[in-house]
N, C-alpha and C positions, 0 to 999 in steps of 0.2 A: 611357408614350410609345413611340412606336415611332423609336427610337433610329433605323434604317436610314430609316424616310420619310420626318426632319426630314432626314435626311446630302442625299435628296431632292432637299427641295423647296428644303432652297437650295443646291441644285449648278443649276435651275431659273434662279436670274440667268445666270450660266454662266460657267465650267473652272473647280479650285480642286485645288488640291496637299492631300495628309490637313491636313496641317498648320493650314491658312486653313480650313480645314472643323472642323475644335476648335474655333477657338478664337471664328466664327463661332455654333457651336453654343453654348460657352459665357458666348459677351455672352448669347445672345438668350433658352439656356434652361438653363442648366448655373452658374447661379448656388453654387446651397445642390451641387447635384452635380457636378460641372465630369466630359467624359469624357475618360475615360484615354488618351493616342497608341494601346492593342494597340482597344481599343475600336474606333475610325477604325475603324483600317487590317483589324481582318479586319470590322468590316462593310462595307467597302468590295471588299471580297472575295469577300463571298460577294451581293452586291450586282452583280460584276462577270457574277463564272459566269452570278446567271444573267439577265446577259441587261436589266439596267437603270441601269446606266452603261458609259461603255467607257473609257480611256488617251486621253486625246484629247494628248498629250507627255508624255515622257522627259526629264527635262532632268540632267546630271550637274555630278558638284559636286563637293565635296573628300572626302564622305561618300559617305551612298548613291544612290544614283540616284535621282528628287524623280518621283512620279509625277502626273497632273493628270488628275486625273477630270471626265468631261464628264455628261448623264444622257445619258440617249436615246429617244426618240420609247415603247418600253414604258415604264421609270423615267417619264413627266411622265404615260401612263394610268395607269400605281401609283398612283400622289404623287396626282389626282383622283379617283381611285374614292378612296382611302382615308380625303382629305377631306372628300368626300358620301358620309361614311359616319356614321351616329350613333355615338358608341363610350353600353357596354351602360350604364346608372347603380349603382352600386357602390350598394349595397339594408348593406350593411356587416352581412350577419345576423348572424354571427360575430364578435367585434370581443373584443377581448382584456381591453380594460379588463369587460365583460360577464365574460366565463374565471375571473378575475382577485377577480370581488367577489365569486360564486356559490363556487369554491374557498376564499377568506375563510370566509363562510359555510359549506360542506359542515367545516373543520375550524378552527374558533371558534376565529381570530379578528378584530380589530375591524376589521367594510367600508369600517363607517365611518369608518374613519382611512387606510381605502385611499386612497376619497377626496375628505379632505378635501385628501392627500396628493396627488390629481392634480389635481383641480382649481386648489391653485398650480400646481402647473407648469401646467397648460393656459393661468393670465396669464398666469404668466411667458412660457410661451412669446407669445402674443396683444400684450403691450409691445416687448418684440424685434421682433416684423412689425409693429407700429405704430409701433413711432420708425423701419423697413427704410422701408416707404411713404413714409411723410413725404419722406425726402429724395432719395426718386428718385427715376424719369422710370415716364411714363406705362405702360411695359411693371412695373419693376415695382411698379406698386400694383397694379396689376391683378392678377398673381399675384403678392400679398401679399391681397389679396382673398379670392381665393379660399384662403386657407390659414385665415385670422379664418374666411368664411361656418361655412366646416367643424371649425375648434375654437370657438363660438360652438355650432353644433350640437352636442357632446361633452357643449360646458356645462350644455346644456338638462336631455342626457339625466341626469348627472353629478349634478341638484339631484328630478333625475324619481325619482330610482335611491337617492339618499341621503332619499329622502319618500318611499320606501315600505320603505325598507328590514328592517320588523319585516313585511311579508307575505311579502316575499322568500326571508330566515328561512324563516321559517313554513312554506314551502311544498318552499322545495328541504331543508330536515326531512323532508319524507315521502318 
């Protein structure tokens, strides 16, 4: 996810302070990985330097000055271009799971046990996501569906690999 583009997109609805941007980001996109304040301000500094945002106002308070940021026309164009550009599908050709299975076979460890343990972990994660999906709003349901579909694909791969383990063991041994 492009944090810069996401913050720019949030600014299209109107100027905001950095802490407002962090709160909006965390609410909409950061359930599992909230932004750190430092990340917001360093990103805003870079966007300011690149002319994609401008300081819309500075408020003095009891603490440090609070800047309110607004998106520029260049920022709006940049967000539009980013939104219109399709994401490259990730083929997952180099997977940690695959690496662990092959290394288990190379080191004469029990790859079937590794696959079973991983399957259990995937199923546990799926139960957590399914519960979260059931209790969440539409946005949370969609993000949970995305994660669940990826976990289902991983489970299919785990099953297929378990079924081919003897052949893979022979291939790796050569």
